[in-house]
C-alpha positions in Angstrom: -8.7 2.8 11.2 -7.4 5.5 8.8 -9.3 6.3 5.6 -8.2 4.7 2.3 -6.8 8.1 1.3 -4.7 8.2 4.4 -3.6 4.6 3.8 -2.5 5.5 0.3 -0.5 8.5 1.6 1.1 6.3 4.3 2.1 3.7 1.8 3.7 6.3 -0.5 5.7 7.6 2.4 7.1 4.1 3.1 8.4 3.3 -0.4 12.1 2.7 -0.2 13.8 5.9 -1.7 17.4 4.7 -1.8 17.2 1.5 -4.0 15.1 0.0 -6.8 12.9 -2.6 -5.1 12.1 -6.0 -6.6 8.6 -7.3 -6.1 7.5 -10.9 -7.1 3.7 -11.4 -7.4 2.7 -15.1 -7.6 -0.9 -15.1 -8.9 -0.4 -11.6 -10.1 -2.4 -11.9 -13.4 -5.7 -11.2 -11.8 -7.6 -10.2 -8.6 -5.7 -9.2 -5.5 -2.3 -10.2 -6.9 -2.9 -7.9 -9.9 -4.0 -5.1 -7.6 -0.9 -5.4 -5.5 1.4 -5.4 -8.5 -0.3 -2.3 -9.9 -0.3 -0.5 -6.6 3.4 -1.3 -6.2 4.1 0.2 -9.6 2.1 3.3 -8.8 3.7 3.8 -5.3 7.2 3.5 -6.8 6.3 5.6 -9.9 7.7 2.8 -12.0 11.1 2.8 -10.2 10.8 -1.0 -9.6 11.5 -4.4 -10.9 8.2 -6.3 -11.0 7.9 -10.1 -11.7 4.3 -11.3 -12.4 4.0 -15.1 -12.0 1.0 -17.0 -13.3 -0.6 -19.1 -16.0 -2.0 -16.3 -18.3 0.7 -14.6 -20.3 -1.9 -12.5 -22.2 -3.3 -11.1 -19.0 0.2 -10.4 -17.7 1.2 -8.6 -20.8 -2.0 -6.4 -20.7 -1.2 -5.5 -17.0 2.4 -4.7 -17.8 1.5 -2.5 -20.7 -0.5 -0.2 -18.4 2.1 0.1 -15.6 3.9 3.4 -15.2 7.2 3.6 -17.0 10.5 5.1 -15.7 14.1 4.7 -16.7 14.5 2.1 -14.0 11.4 0.1 -14.8 11.8 -3.6 -15.4 8.6 -5.6 -15.8 8.5 -9.3 -16.7 6.3 -12.4 -16.7 7.2 -15.9 -15.5 4.8 -18.6 -16.6 3.8 -21.1 -13.9 0.9 -23.4 -13.2 1.3 -23.5 -9.5 -0.7 -26.8 -9.1 2.5 -28.6 -10.0 5.5 -28.4 -7.7 8.0 -29.0 -10.5 6.7 -25.8 -12.2 7.1 -23.9 -9.0 10.7 -25.1 -8.7 11.4 -24.1 -12.3 9.8 -20.7 -11.9 11.8 -20.0 -8.7 15.1 -20.9 -10.5 14.2 -18.7 -13.4 13.5 -15.8 -11.0 16.7 -16.3 -9.1 18.7 -16.4 -12.3 17.6 -12.8 -12.9 17.3 -11.4 -9.4 19.8 -11.9 -6.7 17.7 -9.8 -4.3 13.9 -9.9 -3.7 12.3 -7.3 -1.4 8.7 -8.3 -1.6 7.2 -11.7 -2.3 3.4 -11.6 -2.6 1.5 -14.8 -3.1 -2.2 -15.1 -4.0 -2.7 -17.9 -6.4 -6.0 -19.8 -6.4 -9.0 -20.8 -8.4 -12.7 -21.4 -7.8 -13.7 -25.1 -7.3 -16.4 -27.0 -5.4 -14.8 -30.4 -6.1 -13.6 -32.7 -3.3 -10.1 -34.1 -3.5 -8.8 -33.2 -7.0 -5.4 -34.7 -7.5 -2.8 -33.3 -9.8 -0.5 -35.6 -11.7 1.9 -35.3 -8.7 -0.8 -36.5 -6.4 -1.4 -33.2 -4.5 -4.9 -31.8 -4.3 -5.0 -28.9 -6.8 -6.7 -26.5 -4.4 -4.3 -27.1 -1.6 -1.4 -27.0 -4.1 -2.2 -23.4 -5.0 -3.4 -22.3 -1.6 -0.5 -23.8 0.4 2.1 -26.2 -1.0 3.1 -23.9 -3.9 3.4 -21.0 -1.6 5.6 -22.9 0.8 7.8 -24.0 -2.1 8.1 -20.5 -3.6 9.3 -19.1 -0.2 11.7 -22.0 0.1 13.1 -21.5 -3.4 13.4 -17.7 -3.2 14.8 -17.5 0.3 18.4 -16.8 -0.9 17.2 -13.6 -2.7 15.1 -12.5 0.3 18.0 -13.0 2.6 20.3 -11.1 0.2 18.0 -8.1 0.3 18.0 -8.1 4.1 21.8 -8.5 4.2 22.0 -5.4 2.0 19.9 -3.4 4.5 16.8 -3.4 2.3 13.2 -4.5 2.9 12.5 -8.3 2.8 8.9 -9.2 3.2 6.8 -12.3 2.4 3.0 -12.0 2.2 0.5 -14.9 1.6 -3.0 -13.6 0.8 -5.7 -16.2 1.4 -9.5 -15.7 1.9 -11.5 -13.5 -0.4 -11.9 -14.9 -3.9 -10.3 -18.2 -2.8 -13.4 -20.3 -2.4 -13.3 -24.1 -2.1 -15.0 -26.8 0.0 -15.1 -25.6 3.6 -12.8 -28.2 5.1 -10.1 -27.5 2.5 -10.5 -23.7 3.0 -10.0 -24.0 6.7 -7.1 -26.4 6.3 -5.3 -24.0 3.9 -5.8 -21.0 6.2 -4.4 -22.9 9.2 -1.5 -24.2 7.1 -0.6 -20.7 6.0 -0.5 -19.5 9.6 1.7 -22.3 10.7 3.9 -22.0 7.6 4.6 -18.3 8.2 5.4 -18.9 11.9 7.8 -21.7 11.1 9.5 -19.7 8.4 9.8 -16.7 10.8 11.3 -18.9 13.5 13.9 -20.3 11.0 14.6 -16.8 9.5 14.1 -14.3 12.3 15.6 -11.5 10.4 12.8 -11.6 7.8 9.1 -10.6 7.8 6.4 -13.2 7.1 2.7 -12.3 7.0 -0.5 -14.1 6.3 -3.5 -11.9 5.2 -7.2 -12.6 5.2 -8.5 -9.7 3.1 -12.3 -10.4 3.4 -14.7 -10.1 0.5 -12.9 -8.6 -2.6 -14.5 -7.9 -5.9 -12.4 -10.2 -8.1 -13.7 -11.9 -11.3 -12.7 -15.4 -10.1 -16.1 -16.8 -10.8 -15.5 -16.2 -14.5 -12.7 -18.8 -14.5 -14.5 -21.3 -12.3 -14.2 -25.0 -13.1 -18.0 -25.3 -12.8 -19.9 -24.5 -16.0 -22.9 -23.4 -13.8 -20.7 -21.0 -11.8 -19.3 -19.5 -15.0 -22.8 -19.1 -16.4 -23.8 -17.0 -13.3 -20.4 -15.2 -13.1 -21.7 -11.9 -14.6 -24.3 -11.7 -11.9 -21.8 -12.7 -9.2 -19.2 -10.2 -10.4 -21.7 -7.3 -10.4 -22.9 -8.2 -6.9 -19.3 -8.4 -5.5 -18.5 -5.0 -7.0 -21.3 -3.5 -5.1 -20.8 -5.4 -1.8 -17.1 -6.0 -1.6 -13.8 -4.1 -1.5 -12.2 -3.3 -4.8 -8.9 -5.0 -5.7 -7.2 -1.6 -5.8 -8.4 -0.6 -2.3 -7.6 -4.1 -1.0 -4.1 -3.8 -2.4 -3.5 -0.6 -0.5 -4.7 -2.2 2.7 -2.4 -5.2 2.2 0.6 -3.0 1.5 -0.3 -1.0 4.6 -0.1 -4.3 6.5 3.3 -5.1 4.9 4.8 -1.8 5.7 3.5 -1.7 9.3 5.2 -4.9 10.4 8.7 -5.5 11.6 10.5 -8.8 11.6 8.7 -12.0 12.6 5.4 -13.6 11.7 2.1 -11.6 11.5 -1.5 -12.2 10.7 -3.2 -9.4 8.8 -6.9 -8.5 8.6 -8.9 -6.9 5.8 -7.7 -3.4 6.5 -4.0 -4.3 6.9 -4.4 -4.4 10.7 -2.6 -7.0 12.8 -5.1 -9.5 14.2 -3.0 -11.5 16.6 -4.3 -15.0 17.4 -7.9 -14.4 16.4 -9.4 -17.6 15.1 -6.0 -19.3 15.3 -5.5 -23.0 15.4 -2.5 -25.1 15.9 0.6 -25.4 18.2 4.3 -25.7 17.9 4.2 -29.5 17.6 1.6 -29.3 14.8 3.7 -26.7 13.1 6.8 -28.9 13.1 4.8 -31.9 11.9 3.3 -29.8 9.1 6.7 -28.6 8.0 8.1 -32.1 7.9 5.1 -33.3 5.9 5.4 -30.4 3.5 9.1 -31.0 2.8 8.3 -34.5 1.6 5.1 -33.5 -0.3 6.7 -30.8 -2.4 9.9 -32.7 -3.2 10.4 -33.2 -6.9 12.7 -35.5 -8.8 15.3 -32.7 -9.1 15.1 -31.5 -5.5 
């Protein structure tokens, strides 16, 4: 595996030189999503359109204020609580109204919870909403712009990041990971000209414990955050590895490991019939009154 310095150099060499790329970062106000948005801005030297999607406008504005500036820079925030599908639909429409092409859709929304089933007002478990259903719906809603980018001869990539900093009850975590695998495979089969990747980045030093629903977890967050900074990959390095994974893949569906490597069918569950059944279930589950 190349060093992180070599990975950074490789990533820089793969930045599209002939057009201004558009990157949409769902969950980009913190953690891995923030790291990937910041890395994208650095790699392009600000010659990019970056859309940060999340709940925390203050955090987004602070991130945007520090991004490199160029004449072509266009940075914006779209507010969205991804636990609700109607919000995802509204955010997708807002993005499409401003961007007819999207080159990179990166999704990493999530929160720390040890609750069991925790229904939103739409009846969907809030953890699975952010870890799976909202991601499916964002891809579905933004597909026209992703296809337009490909039709123009540009990059068109979708990445769902799940794993580090996305803790929940074990059965929910396993289900979401499997759902993401099956989701990416089905999207790739239906859209063979595009690239769909699901990444498991391993332990990453995010501050997710600070925003945990549990008061006890928030109390211990300073200790947890210090420990993860010592033992885990930094969000900045993780972002470089994830971008390496994106740039290394061609069209189709891929599963990416913690260093951006393709991991094939390692710890894979499911088959084609289950994939189709999940798709049909998801279409019904994410449907809103305006769909």
